N, C-alpha and C positions, 0 to 999 in steps of 0.2 A: 370601692369597698373599703380600702384602707382609709380613705378620707372620712368615711362614715364612722368607722371604729375610732379614729382619732377624735372626731367631734364628740362622740359619746363618752370617751375617756376624759376629755377636757371638761365636759359638762359634769360628769360624776365627781371629778376632783374638785371642781368649783363648788358644787353643792356640799361636798364633804367639808371643804374648808370653811364654808359659811356656817355649817352646822356644828363644828367643833367647839367654838368658843364665842360665837357672835351673840348668843342669847344670855350670857352671864354678865354679872356686874364685875368687870375686870378692867383695870387700868394698866396699860403697858408703859414701862419706863424705858429710857434710852439704853440701859445696860441689860436688856432682856429680862429684867425683873418684872413681875406683875403683882398686882394687888387684887385680892378677891374679898368681897364682902357678902356675907350671907348669914342665915339663921341656922344655928346648930341643930341638926336632926339626928345624929348618931355619933357614937364614940366607940372605937375599937382600941382598947388599951392593952398593949403587949408588954408593958413595963414589968409585970411579974415574971416574964420569961426573958428579961434583959433586953426587950425591944423598945420600940417607940410607941407613938399614939397616932392613929388615923382619925381625924375629925371629918365628918361629912356635914357640909353646909349646903343649904338650899338658897340660891340667889333669888333676887327679886323676880326674875323671869322664870323661875321654876327649875333651873338647871342645878344639878348636884355636882359639887366639887369636893374632892378629897384633899384635905390639908394634912400633910405628913410632918409630924414633929418627931425628930430622931431620938435615938436612944441616948441616955446619959452615960452609957458604958462605952465611951469613945476615948481615944488617945488625945491628950492635949487638954485644953481649957474646957471644962464641963459646964462652967457657969452660964454661958449663953443658952445651952440646952436646958439646964435646970430652971432658968428664968422663963423660958417658953413653957416648960412643964408646970410651973406655978400658975400661969394663966390657964392652962388646961384644967388644972385642979379647981380653979375658981369658977370655971365656966360650967353652965348646966344647959340641958336641952332647952331650946327656945331662945337662948341668948343670941344676940347678933355679934358675929366675930368679923374682924378685919385682919387679913393675913397678907404678907408679902413674901416673895421669894422667887424661886425659879422652878419650872416644871421638870420632872424626871421623865425617863423614857416611857413610863406608863401613863403619863399625863397628870399625875398627882402633883400638887404644889408642895415643894420642899420648903417648909416654913422657916424664914429667917427672922420674921417679926410677927407678933401676934398680939391682938388686944381685943377686949370686950368693948363694944361700942353701943351707944343708945339707939 
């Protein structure tokens, strides 16, 4: 009975691992950074409340990815965040975006680099 439960658990974990990110256009880098490319389908802009921006992109395989651009109201150098937000301001629904960064605990990509691509 224990062996059967272990086998089921291993199968479920394996299926979950395959389903998490295998269907997205993601490149993984040596330093745990990833790159996601997809078409912009939604924008949640919390900048009026001193927050950041969440961009939802749909990858070529139909997976949805949240690209999180942080708030400019941070301590230290704000220019990198402001540069990302300028790309956000230039992007419109339907544009193809390419973003790189690291995932947060929720699975969203914390954007370190963002560009509009053809």
